[in-house]
C-alpha positions as CSV (number, residue, x, y, z in Angstrom):
1,M,3.5,-4.4,-79.5
2,R,7.2,-5.0,-79.5
3,F,9.6,-7.1,-78.0
4,G,13.2,-6.1,-76.8
5,V,16.3,-6.9,-74.8
6,C,18.9,-5.1,-72.8
7,Y,22.1,-6.1,-74.6
8,Y,25.8,-5.3,-73.4
9,P,27.8,-5.6,-76.5
10,E,30.8,-4.6,-73.9
11,H,30.4,-7.8,-71.6
12,W,30.8,-10.2,-74.9
13,P,33.5,-11.0,-77.4
14,E,33.1,-8.9,-80.7
15,E,32.6,-12.1,-82.9
16,R,29.5,-13.3,-81.4
17,W,27.6,-9.9,-81.5
18,A,26.4,-11.0,-85.1
19,A,24.8,-14.3,-83.9
20,D,23.1,-12.9,-81.1
21,A,21.4,-10.7,-83.5
22,R,20.3,-13.3,-85.4
23,W,18.9,-15.6,-82.7
24,L,17.2,-12.7,-81.1
25,K,15.4,-11.7,-84.5
26,Q,14.2,-15.5,-84.8
27,I,12.0,-14.9,-81.5
28,G,10.5,-11.6,-82.2
29,V,12.8,-9.4,-80.7
30,S,13.2,-6.0,-82.4
31,I,14.7,-3.5,-80.1
32,V,17.9,-3.4,-77.8
33,R,19.1,-1.4,-75.3
34,M,22.6,-0.1,-75.0
35,A,25.3,1.5,-73.0
36,E,23.8,2.6,-69.9
37,F,26.6,1.0,-68.0
38,A,29.5,1.7,-70.5
39,W,31.2,4.8,-69.5
40,S,34.4,3.4,-68.8
41,R,34.7,2.0,-72.2
42,M,33.3,5.2,-74.0
43,E,35.6,7.6,-72.0
44,P,38.4,5.7,-70.8
45,E,40.2,8.7,-69.4
46,E,38.9,12.2,-68.9
47,G,38.3,14.1,-72.4
48,R,39.1,11.0,-74.6
49,F,36.3,9.1,-76.3
50,E,36.6,5.5,-77.5
51,F,33.0,5.1,-79.2
52,G,34.5,2.8,-82.2
53,W,33.4,-0.6,-80.5
54,L,29.7,1.1,-79.9
55,D,29.7,2.2,-83.6
56,R,29.7,-1.3,-84.5
57,A,27.4,-2.5,-82.3
58,V,24.7,0.0,-83.1
59,E,25.8,-0.3,-87.0
60,L,25.6,-4.3,-86.6
61,F,22.4,-4.5,-85.0
62,A,21.0,-1.5,-87.3
63,R,21.7,-3.6,-89.9
64,E,19.9,-6.6,-88.7
65,G,16.7,-4.2,-88.7
66,F,16.8,-3.5,-84.8
67,D,15.9,-0.1,-83.5
68,I,18.1,1.1,-80.4
69,V,17.6,2.8,-77.0
70,L,20.5,4.4,-75.8
71,G,21.1,4.9,-72.0
72,T,23.2,7.7,-70.8
73,P,25.8,6.0,-68.9
74,T,25.7,8.4,-65.4
75,A,24.6,5.8,-63.1
76,A,28.0,4.3,-62.9
77,P,30.8,7.0,-63.1
78,P,34.1,5.3,-64.1
79,V,36.8,4.8,-61.3
80,W,39.1,7.5,-62.7
81,L,36.4,10.1,-62.2
82,S,35.3,9.2,-58.8
83,K,39.1,9.1,-57.7
84,K,40.3,12.3,-59.5
85,Y,37.1,14.1,-58.2
86,P,36.1,12.9,-54.7
87,S,33.5,15.5,-54.1
88,T,31.4,14.0,-56.8
89,L,31.0,11.0,-54.4
90,P,27.8,11.2,-52.4
91,V,27.5,11.6,-48.6
92,D,25.3,9.3,-46.4
93,E,23.0,10.1,-43.6
94,Q,25.6,9.6,-41.0
95,G,28.0,12.3,-42.9
96,R,30.3,9.6,-44.3
97,R,31.4,10.1,-48.0
98,R,30.6,6.5,-49.8
99,N,33.1,4.9,-51.7
100,I,33.1,3.3,-55.5
101,G,32.3,-0.3,-56.2
102,G,28.5,-0.2,-57.3
103,R,26.7,1.9,-59.0
104,R,24.7,5.4,-58.4
105,H,27.9,7.0,-56.3
106,Y,27.4,10.4,-57.3
107,C,26.0,13.6,-55.9
108,P,23.5,15.2,-58.6
109,N,24.1,18.6,-57.4
110,N,27.5,18.3,-57.5
111,P,28.9,20.8,-60.3
112,A,31.8,18.9,-61.3
113,Y,29.7,15.9,-61.8
114,R,27.1,17.9,-63.7
115,E,30.0,19.0,-66.2
116,H,31.3,15.2,-66.8
117,T,27.5,14.4,-67.3
118,R,27.2,17.2,-69.8
119,R,30.7,16.3,-71.7
120,I,29.5,12.2,-71.9
121,V,25.8,13.2,-72.8
122,T,26.9,16.0,-75.3
123,A,29.2,13.6,-77.1
124,M,26.7,10.5,-77.2
125,A,24.1,13.0,-78.6
126,E,26.4,14.4,-81.3
127,R,27.6,11.0,-82.3
128,Y,24.2,9.3,-82.2
129,G,21.3,11.8,-82.4
130,S,21.0,11.5,-86.3
131,H,21.3,7.5,-86.4
132,P,18.0,6.8,-88.2
133,Q,18.1,3.4,-85.9
134,V,18.4,5.0,-83.0
135,I,14.7,5.7,-82.0
136,G,15.3,7.0,-78.1
137,W,17.0,7.6,-75.1
138,Q,16.8,6.0,-71.4
139,I,18.4,8.7,-68.8
140,D,20.8,7.3,-66.3
141,N,19.1,4.2,-64.6
142,E,16.7,3.6,-61.9
143,F,17.4,7.0,-60.0
144,S,17.5,6.4,-56.3
145,G,18.0,3.1,-56.4
146,G,20.3,1.2,-53.7
147,N,19.2,3.9,-51.2
148,T,21.0,6.4,-53.2
149,A,18.1,9.0,-53.1
150,R,19.4,11.2,-50.8
151,C,22.9,13.1,-50.3
152,Y,24.1,15.1,-47.6
153,C,27.3,17.0,-48.5
154,S,28.3,20.1,-48.2
155,V,27.0,21.1,-51.8
156,C,23.8,19.8,-51.2
157,E,23.2,21.7,-48.0
158,Q,24.1,24.9,-50.1
159,H,21.6,24.1,-52.5
160,F,19.0,23.2,-49.8
161,R,19.4,26.5,-48.2
162,A,18.6,28.0,-51.6
163,W,15.7,25.6,-52.0
164,L,14.1,26.6,-48.6
165,E,14.9,30.4,-49.5
166,K,12.9,29.8,-52.8
167,R,10.1,28.1,-51.0
168,Y,9.7,30.0,-47.9
169,G,11.0,33.8,-48.9
170,K,11.5,34.9,-45.4
171,L,13.4,33.1,-42.5
172,N,10.3,34.0,-40.1
173,A,8.2,32.1,-42.6
174,L,10.6,29.1,-42.6
175,N,10.8,29.4,-38.6
176,A,6.9,29.3,-38.5
177,A,6.4,26.8,-41.0
178,W,8.5,24.3,-39.0
179,G,7.9,25.4,-35.4
180,T,11.6,25.8,-34.5
181,V,10.5,27.8,-31.3
182,F,10.1,24.1,-30.2
183,W,13.2,23.2,-28.5
184,S,14.8,26.7,-29.1
185,A,15.8,25.6,-32.7
186,E,14.7,29.3,-34.2
187,F,17.6,30.2,-36.9
188,D,18.2,33.9,-37.7
189,D,20.4,33.4,-40.7
190,W,20.1,30.9,-43.5
191,G,23.4,29.7,-43.7
192,Q,22.5,28.0,-40.0
193,I,20.1,25.5,-41.6
194,G,22.2,22.4,-42.5
195,A,20.9,18.8,-43.7
196,P,19.0,16.7,-40.8
197,V,22.1,14.7,-40.4
198,L,23.9,13.4,-36.9
199,N,21.2,15.1,-34.6
200,L,21.7,14.3,-30.8
201,A,17.6,13.8,-30.8
202,S,15.3,13.3,-33.3
203,P,15.4,15.8,-36.0
204,N,12.5,18.1,-36.7
205,P,10.1,16.3,-38.8
206,S,9.1,19.4,-41.0
207,H,13.0,19.7,-41.6
208,V,13.6,16.4,-42.4
209,L,10.3,16.3,-45.0
210,D,11.4,19.4,-46.7
211,Y,15.1,17.8,-47.0
212,Y,13.2,14.6,-49.0
213,R,11.2,16.9,-51.1
214,F,14.4,18.8,-51.8
215,S,16.5,15.3,-52.5
216,S,13.6,14.4,-55.1
217,D,13.9,17.6,-56.6
218,S,17.6,17.4,-57.1
219,L,17.0,14.3,-58.9
220,V,14.2,15.7,-61.0
221,D,16.5,18.6,-61.7
222,Y,19.2,16.4,-62.9
223,E,17.2,14.2,-65.1
224,K,15.8,17.5,-66.7
225,F,19.2,18.8,-67.1
226,Q,20.1,15.6,-69.2
227,V,16.9,15.7,-71.0
228,D,17.3,19.3,-71.9
229,L,21.0,18.2,-73.3
230,L,19.5,15.9,-75.6
231,K,16.4,17.7,-76.9
232,S,19.6,20.6,-77.8
233,I,21.6,18.4,-79.8
234,V,19.4,15.7,-81.3
235,K,18.4,16.5,-84.8
236,R,15.8,14.1,-85.6
237,Q,12.7,12.6,-83.6
238,Q,14.2,10.6,-80.8
239,W,12.1,10.1,-77.8
240,I,13.4,10.3,-74.0
241,T,12.4,7.9,-71.2
242,H,13.6,6.7,-67.8
243,N,13.1,3.3,-66.0
244,F,11.3,3.8,-63.0
245,M,11.3,1.2,-60.2
246,G,7.3,0.5,-59.3
247,L,6.4,1.0,-55.9
248,H,9.9,2.7,-54.6
249,V,9.1,5.4,-52.4
250,H,12.0,7.3,-51.9
251,L,11.6,9.7,-54.9
252,N,8.6,11.7,-56.3
253,Y,7.6,9.8,-59.5
254,F,5.0,11.9,-60.5
255,D,7.4,14.6,-60.9
256,L,10.1,12.7,-62.5
257,A,7.7,11.7,-65.3
258,Q,6.7,15.1,-66.3
259,P,9.6,16.0,-68.4
260,L,9.8,12.4,-70.4
261,D,7.6,11.7,-73.4
262,F,6.8,8.5,-71.8
263,V,7.7,6.4,-68.9
264,T,9.1,2.6,-68.4
265,W,9.9,0.8,-65.1
266,D,11.8,-2.4,-64.4
267,S,9.2,-5.4,-63.5
268,Y,11.0,-8.4,-61.5
269,P,7.9,-9.9,-60.2
270,T,9.6,-12.4,-57.7
271,G,11.6,-9.6,-56.3
272,N,8.7,-7.3,-56.1
273,Q,7.3,-9.3,-53.0
274,H,11.0,-9.5,-51.3
275,R,11.2,-5.8,-51.7
276,W,7.9,-4.4,-50.8
277,R,5.7,-7.5,-49.0
278,E,6.5,-5.6,-45.8
279,M,5.6,-2.1,-46.6
280,L,2.3,-3.4,-48.1
281,Y,1.2,-6.1,-45.9
282,G,2.2,-4.9,-42.5
283,P,1.7,-7.4,-39.8
284,D,-1.1,-9.3,-42.0
285,A,-0.2,-12.4,-43.5
286,A,0.4,-11.8,-47.6
287,D,-2.2,-13.0,-50.1
288,A,-1.1,-16.6,-50.9
289,N,-3.5,-17.4,-53.7
290,Y,-0.6,-17.7,-56.4
291,A,1.9,-20.1,-57.7
292,F,5.6,-20.2,-56.1
293,D,7.0,-18.7,-59.0
294,V,4.7,-16.0,-60.4
295,G,5.4,-13.3,-57.6
296,D,2.3,-11.5,-55.8
297,P,0.2,-10.5,-58.4
298,A,-1.5,-7.8,-56.1
299,I,2.0,-6.1,-55.8
300,T,3.1,-6.3,-59.4
301,G,-0.4,-5.0,-60.3
302,F,-0.3,-2.0,-58.1
303,A,3.2,-1.3,-59.7
304,H,1.8,-1.5,-63.2
305,D,-1.1,0.6,-62.5
306,L,0.8,3.5,-60.6
307,T,3.6,3.4,-63.4
308,R,0.7,4.1,-65.8
309,G,-0.6,6.6,-63.9
310,L,2.3,9.0,-63.6
311,L,1.5,10.7,-66.9
312,A,-2.1,10.4,-66.8
313,G,-2.7,7.0,-67.9
314,R,-0.4,7.0,-71.0
315,P,1.0,3.8,-72.2
316,F,4.4,2.5,-70.6
317,W,7.0,0.1,-71.2
318,I,8.6,-2.4,-69.2
319,M,12.4,-1.5,-69.6
320,E,13.3,-4.6,-67.9
321,Q,11.6,-7.6,-67.7
322,G,12.7,-10.6,-65.3
323,A,12.7,-13.5,-68.0
324,G,13.8,-16.3,-65.4
325,H,15.0,-16.3,-61.6
326,I,16.7,-13.0,-60.4
327,N,19.9,-13.0,-58.0
328,W,18.8,-10.4,-54.9
329,G,15.9,-11.7,-53.5
330,E,15.6,-13.3,-50.0
331,V,14.5,-16.6,-52.0
332,N,15.7,-16.7,-55.6
333,T,13.1,-19.0,-56.9
334,L,13.4,-21.1,-60.0
335,I,10.8,-20.2,-62.7
336,R,9.2,-22.7,-64.7
337,P,8.1,-22.3,-68.5
338,G,5.1,-20.3,-68.8
339,T,5.4,-18.0,-65.8
340,P,7.6,-15.1,-68.2
341,R,4.5,-15.3,-70.3
342,L,2.1,-14.6,-67.9
343,W,4.4,-11.7,-66.7
344,V,4.5,-10.3,-69.7
345,W,0.5,-10.7,-70.4
346,H,-0.1,-9.2,-67.1
347,A,2.2,-5.8,-68.2
348,I,0.5,-5.6,-71.3
349,A,-3.0,-5.7,-70.2
350,S,-2.3,-3.0,-67.3
351,G,-1.1,-0.4,-70.3
352,A,2.4,-1.4,-71.4
353,D,3.2,-1.3,-75.0
354,A,6.5,-2.8,-75.0
355,V,8.6,-5.5,-72.9
356,V,12.2,-5.4,-73.0
357,Y,13.8,-8.5,-71.3
358,F,16.7,-8.1,-69.0
359,R,19.1,-10.0,-70.2
360,E,20.0,-11.3,-73.5
361,R,22.4,-13.5,-71.7
362,A,23.7,-14.5,-68.3
363,A,26.5,-12.7,-67.1
364,W,29.9,-14.2,-66.2
365,H,31.0,-11.7,-63.9
366,A,30.4,-9.3,-61.1
367,Q,27.3,-8.6,-58.9
368,E,24.6,-10.3,-61.4
369,Q,26.0,-13.3,-62.2
370,Y,23.1,-15.6,-60.4
371,H,20.7,-13.4,-62.6
372,S,18.7,-15.1,-65.6
373,G,18.9,-13.9,-69.1
374,L,17.2,-15.1,-72.1
375,Q,19.9,-17.5,-72.8
376,H,22.1,-19.6,-69.9
377,H,25.3,-18.5,-69.4
378,D,26.7,-21.0,-71.8
379,G,24.4,-19.4,-74.4
380,S,21.8,-22.4,-74.5
381,P,18.2,-21.4,-74.2
382,D,16.7,-20.5,-70.8
383,V,13.2,-20.6,-69.8
384,G,12.3,-16.9,-70.8
385,Y,13.7,-17.7,-74.6
386,F,11.2,-20.5,-75.1
387,D,8.4,-18.3,-73.6
388,Q,9.3,-15.3,-75.9
389,Q,9.1,-17.7,-78.8
390,R,5.3,-18.6,-77.8
391,L,4.6,-14.6,-77.1
392,W,5.9,-14.1,-80.6
393,E,3.3,-16.5,-81.8
394,E,0.6,-14.5,-80.0
395,R,1.5,-11.3,-81.1
396,A,-1.7,-10.7,-83.0
397,A,-3.9,-10.9,-80.0
398,L,-1.4,-8.8,-78.0
399,E,-1.4,-6.2,-80.6
400,Q,-4.9,-5.9,-80.5
401,L,-4.6,-5.2,-76.8
402,T,-1.8,-2.6,-77.3
403,A,-4.2,-0.9,-80.2
404,Q,-6.3,0.8,-77.2
405,P,-5.3,2.1,-73.6
406,P,-6.8,0.7,-70.7
407,R,-9.9,2.6,-69.1
408,A,-10.6,2.9,-65.3
409,E,-13.8,4.6,-63.9
410,V,-12.3,4.7,-60.2
411,A,-9.4,6.7,-59.1
412,L,-6.7,5.9,-56.3
413,M,-5.1,8.9,-54.6
414,W,-1.3,8.4,-54.0
415,S,0.9,11.3,-52.6
416,Y,4.7,11.3,-52.1
417,D,4.5,13.9,-49.3
418,D,1.9,12.4,-47.5
419,L,3.7,9.0,-47.4
420,W,7.0,10.9,-46.4
421,A,5.2,12.7,-43.8
422,I,3.5,9.5,-42.2
423,Q,6.8,7.5,-42.6
424,L,8.4,10.2,-40.5
425,Q,6.2,10.0,-37.6
426,P,3.9,6.8,-38.1
427,H,2.5,6.9,-34.6
428,T,2.5,2.8,-35.0
429,K,4.9,0.6,-36.9
430,D,1.5,-1.2,-38.4
431,F,0.5,1.9,-40.2
432,T,2.6,2.6,-43.4
433,Y,0.8,5.2,-45.9
434,V,1.1,2.6,-48.9
435,R,-0.3,-0.3,-46.6
436,H,-3.7,2.0,-46.5
437,L,-3.7,2.4,-50.0
438,F,-2.9,-1.2,-51.0
439,V,-6.0,-2.4,-48.7
440,Y,-8.0,-0.5,-51.1
441,Y,-6.2,-1.6,-54.2
442,R,-6.4,-5.3,-53.1
443,A,-10.3,-4.9,-52.6
444,L,-10.6,-3.4,-56.1
445,Q,-8.7,-6.0,-57.4
446,R,-10.9,-8.7,-55.8
447,L,-13.9,-7.1,-57.3
448,G,-12.7,-6.9,-61.0
449,I,-12.5,-3.1,-60.8
450,P,-9.8,-1.3,-63.1
451,V,-8.4,1.7,-61.2
452,D,-5.9,4.4,-62.0
453,V,-3.7,5.6,-59.6
454,V,-3.4,9.7,-59.5
455,P,-1.8,12.4,-57.8
456,P,-3.6,15.0,-55.8
457,S,-3.2,17.3,-58.9
458,A,-5.0,15.0,-61.3
459,A,-8.4,16.3,-62.8
460,L,-11.2,14.0,-61.4
461,T,-13.5,14.7,-64.1
462,G,-14.8,11.3,-65.3
463,Y,-14.2,9.4,-62.5
464,K,-17.3,7.6,-60.7
465,M,-15.4,6.9,-57.6
466,V,-12.4,8.3,-56.0
467,I,-10.8,6.6,-53.0
468,A,-8.6,8.8,-50.9
469,P,-7.4,6.7,-48.0
470,T,-5.3,9.0,-46.3
471,V,-4.9,12.9,-47.6
472,H,-2.6,13.8,-44.3
473,L,-1.3,17.1,-45.6
474,A,-4.1,19.2,-46.9
475,D,-5.1,22.3,-47.7
476,S,-8.4,24.3,-48.5
477,A,-7.6,24.1,-52.4
478,L,-7.8,20.6,-52.4
479,A,-10.8,20.2,-50.0
480,E,-12.8,22.6,-52.5
481,K,-11.9,20.4,-55.3
482,F,-13.3,17.1,-53.7
483,K,-16.4,19.1,-52.9
484,N,-16.5,20.2,-56.2
485,Y,-16.1,16.7,-57.7
486,V,-18.9,15.3,-55.1
487,K,-20.9,17.9,-56.2
488,Q,-21.3,16.9,-59.7
489,G,-22.3,13.5,-58.7
490,G,-18.7,11.7,-57.6
491,S,-18.5,9.3,-55.1
492,L,-15.6,10.1,-52.6
493,I,-14.1,7.8,-49.9
494,M,-11.9,8.9,-47.3
495,G,-9.9,7.5,-44.5
496,V,-8.0,8.0,-41.6
497,R,-5.4,10.8,-40.6
498,S,-7.0,13.0,-43.3
499,G,-6.5,16.5,-42.7
500,F,-4.2,15.7,-39.9
501,K,-1.5,18.6,-41.1
502,N,-0.8,21.3,-43.5
503,H,1.9,20.9,-46.1
504,S,4.8,22.1,-43.7
505,S,3.8,18.6,-41.6
506,A,2.4,21.1,-38.7
507,I,-1.1,19.7,-37.2
508,T,-4.0,21.5,-38.0
509,S,-5.7,23.8,-34.6
510,Q,-8.9,22.9,-36.6
511,P,-10.9,20.0,-35.3
512,L,-10.2,17.1,-37.3
513,P,-10.2,16.2,-40.3
514,G,-9.3,19.7,-40.5
515,V,-10.1,21.5,-43.9
516,F,-12.4,18.1,-45.1
517,R,-14.8,18.5,-41.7
518,D,-17.2,20.4,-44.0
519,L,-16.9,18.1,-47.1
520,V,-17.9,15.0,-44.7
521,R,-19.8,16.9,-42.1
522,A,-18.2,14.7,-39.5
523,T,-15.8,15.5,-36.7
524,V,-13.0,13.3,-35.6
525,T,-13.8,13.5,-31.7
526,D,-10.8,11.0,-30.3
527,W,-8.4,8.8,-32.2
528,G,-5.7,6.3,-31.0
529,V,-3.9,3.4,-32.0
530,L,-4.5,-0.3,-31.0
531,P,-2.0,-2.6,-30.3
532,A,-1.5,-6.2,-31.8
533,G,-4.6,-8.2,-30.6
534,V,-6.9,-5.7,-29.5
535,S,-9.7,-4.4,-31.4
536,F,-13.1,-3.0,-31.8
537,E,-16.1,-4.6,-32.6
538,I,-18.3,-2.2,-35.4
539,E,-21.8,-2.8,-36.3
540,S,-22.7,-1.2,-40.0
541,S,-25.8,-0.5,-42.2
542,V,-23.6,-1.3,-45.3
543,P,-24.1,-5.1,-46.3
544,N,-21.2,-7.7,-45.3
545,L,-19.8,-4.8,-43.3
546,G,-18.6,-6.0,-39.8
547,G,-16.1,-7.5,-37.8
548,Q,-13.0,-5.6,-35.8
549,A,-11.2,-2.6,-36.2
550,G,-7.8,-2.2,-35.4
551,T,-4.5,-0.7,-35.8
552,W,-5.4,2.8,-36.1
553,V,-9.4,3.9,-35.0
554,E,-11.1,7.1,-34.8
555,A,-14.4,8.3,-33.0
556,L,-16.7,10.4,-35.5
557,A,-19.3,12.7,-34.7
558,V,-22.3,13.9,-37.3
559,P,-23.9,17.3,-36.2
560,P,-27.7,16.2,-34.9
561,E,-28.8,19.4,-37.2
562,S,-27.1,17.9,-40.6
563,E,-29.6,17.0,-43.1
564,G,-27.2,15.3,-45.6
565,A,-24.8,13.5,-43.0
566,R,-25.9,10.0,-41.5
567,V,-23.7,7.4,-39.8
568,R,-23.1,4.3,-41.4
569,A,-21.4,2.4,-38.9
570,T,-20.9,2.3,-35.2
571,Y,-18.5,1.0,-32.2
572,L,-20.1,-1.4,-30.3
573,N,-17.3,-2.0,-27.3
574,G,-14.2,-0.2,-26.3
575,P,-14.0,3.5,-25.1
576,Y,-15.5,4.5,-28.5
577,A,-18.5,2.3,-27.9
578,G,-21.8,4.2,-29.4
579,K,-19.7,6.5,-31.4
580,A,-19.7,6.5,-35.1
581,A,-17.1,4.9,-37.4
582,L,-17.9,5.3,-40.8
583,T,-20.2,8.4,-42.0
584,E,-21.9,9.2,-45.4
585,N,-22.7,12.9,-46.4
586,A,-24.7,14.0,-49.5
587,I,-23.4,16.6,-51.5
588,G,-25.1,18.0,-54.5
589,K,-25.5,14.9,-56.7
590,G,-22.7,12.9,-54.6
591,R,-21.7,11.4,-51.8
592,A,-18.8,11.6,-49.5
593,W,-17.5,8.8,-46.9
594,Y,-15.3,8.8,-44.3
595,V,-13.5,5.5,-43.0
596,G,-12.7,5.7,-39.3
597,W,-10.4,2.9,-38.9
598,L,-8.0,1.1,-40.8
599,P,-10.0,-1.4,-42.8
600,T,-9.4,-5.2,-43.8
601,V,-9.4,-5.9,-47.5
602,A,-12.9,-7.8,-46.6
603,Q,-14.1,-4.3,-45.1
604,A,-13.1,-2.3,-47.9
605,T,-14.5,-4.5,-50.2
606,A,-18.1,-4.3,-48.6
607,I,-17.8,-0.4,-48.4
608,I,-16.4,-0.1,-52.2
609,Q,-19.4,-2.7,-53.1
610,Q,-22.1,-0.5,-52.0
611,R,-20.8,2.5,-53.5
612,I,-20.2,0.8,-57.0
613,Q,-23.7,-0.3,-56.9
614,R,-24.7,3.4,-56.5
615,V,-22.9,5.3,-58.8
616,N,-22.6,2.3,-61.4
617,V,-19.1,1.6,-61.8
618,A,-18.6,-1.7,-64.1
619,R,-17.1,-4.8,-62.5
620,L,-15.2,-6.9,-65.3
621,A,-16.2,-10.2,-63.9
622,E,-16.8,-12.2,-60.6
623,L,-13.3,-13.7,-59.7
624,P,-12.1,-16.4,-57.1
625,P,-8.8,-15.8,-55.5
626,G,-5.8,-15.9,-57.7
627,L,-7.7,-14.9,-60.9
628,I,-6.7,-11.1,-62.1
629,A,-8.9,-9.1,-64.8
630,A,-7.9,-6.4,-66.8
631,R,-9.2,-4.4,-69.9
632,R,-7.6,-2.6,-72.8
633,G,-10.4,-1.5,-75.1
634,E,-13.0,-3.9,-75.8
635,K,-10.5,-7.0,-74.8
636,L,-11.0,-8.5,-71.4
637,V,-8.0,-10.4,-69.8
638,L,-8.3,-13.0,-67.3
639,M,-4.7,-13.9,-66.1
640,N,-4.5,-17.1,-63.5
641,F,-1.6,-16.8,-61.1
642,T,-2.4,-20.2,-59.3
643,D,-1.5,-23.7,-60.5
644,E,-5.1,-24.8,-60.6
645,P,-7.9,-24.0,-63.5
646,L,-10.0,-21.2,-61.8
647,T,-13.3,-19.9,-63.0
648,A,-14.7,-16.4,-63.4
649,N,-18.3,-15.4,-63.9
650,V,-18.5,-12.7,-67.0
651,K,-21.7,-11.2,-66.9
652,G,-23.3,-14.8,-66.5
653,N,-21.0,-16.9,-68.2
654,A,-18.4,-19.2,-66.7
655,L,-14.8,-18.8,-68.2
656,T,-12.1,-21.3,-67.2
657,V,-8.7,-20.2,-67.2
658,Q,-6.0,-23.0,-66.6
659,G,-2.9,-22.6,-64.0
660,R,-0.5,-19.7,-64.9
661,D,-2.2,-19.3,-68.1
662,V,-4.3,-16.5,-69.8
663,A,-7.9,-15.9,-71.5
664,V,-9.0,-13.0,-73.5
665,V,-12.6,-12.3,-74.2
666,T,-14.4,-9.5,-75.9
667,S,-16.1,-7.2,-73.6
668,D,-18.5,-4.7,-74.6
669,G,-17.3,-2.5,-71.5
């Protein structure tokens, strides 16, 4: 377990660096991240490097015993570069060339920008690649942040056409996959295909989906370009990572993670609810069982668990941990003593091995002046400083957690392709892919059940339950994978809009749920959207499952001759009255369930609770709202995100946790 800080020597007078190093050591900070935004200071003009200031900063912190993480500075190209080579600037979805003034103002496919990247990364790697205190590298910064996931310039169009030709081989295959015969849009030359921008009507969703995939692949390729450069030059063991953004949905994070040694993410709990509340909760009221300054623990926990799943459960880092209030939320609430400590415990309990605070001291200038650091603007200690003192005193308990990885018996399936396809054709504003997953995540959290968030390509062996709420783009290989999993004794829960389309976003000609119909032994005979205020009542043989079905509903039919399938819930009114809403199918040693409506958290909880009793999934504790449980190794961590004492039932024993506090107990699993 280690603590670090984001430090910007270029922001401060050099005479204060030594004092900063000394006081950081006093509170247990032993890692500094530097240089990720300092390109203009390292290369003030093309080909002329000035590393003296960074050499002195690296040596000063190295002498004090710190380990150093260096960021490649490509997220913030200097003004001279953008002005001298304007083609490196990205083009937005309206066909406009963007300007300088922020960050991430570059096209990852632009050959000139690649050469500038090669020059600065090579120079840094040659200079610091053998330094004994430089332990690792962060590639760029927050890929695709600030709506920069997709560039629509002429260079990207050329690369897109090459990407399509590699994917489809023949132009006829692309025309068939996209259904270009619709509206007479058939292509007879690859050069006719451009970026899906400035269309008079809505563009072909298959075209747009492929552009999203291509754009994601472009950033993955740009990351790998830098990774390969570093690996070809660095002469000692230095790891390579990137700082992800949790539930950011514009980039395929599973792909982005693959070239890295491990992943990190930037956690700002009070900002997370600002960024992702609408996407996750939709028209439902957000959970309010938490204190005003802690952020929504379900949202932050979901981001932790997704990050851990990007490399199959490998421990991750928090590369930027909020140390106090932020500057970019709708309401940037003050942060009280005890809250940063709670955030760190939550991260470690969820699988983090190190926490790096953003930042050492609040900035005097520019866009982030109102963002907290461990110190105030005047250098006096802020709330994060005092909480870090307490965490340093608790390091033995934290190190016991990091000694072992988290364990989960349940997997929740996440697909960026499915997410984008539904985003492009939602059919109702109240259905989002991630919201559907989040319903099941909140249910698992309420039940005290750990979960791994996994891609469709993940191995399912070892999971007693797999929840795949919406498998929208599907093929027979995934259907067979699910069937084999269930045959071996697994419990599978699927839901609405599954099997609807193929991977080109064309709707299947089979009866729904398409390739999964044999797996669930049920057919979707009708489906539709219900507007706000309209719902159908359901009745179920599953304990505690009932109430209303709304937003998206599907009527299911089970073949009368089927031996293994049965109806577990029925619609009681509306046009689907008497038809099945929930089915169960026995295959081999396991069961496959299909949920025919978008459930509430209470309904998802009832379904999961019925299944975990059958497959012997262990609950960590019985929890009241606002109390979160996590397990690493033999340690159970209970975290209270409210202001009042809360009591959990841990295997028959009552355990009370004070407001915004943590309790750790030994669990025998």
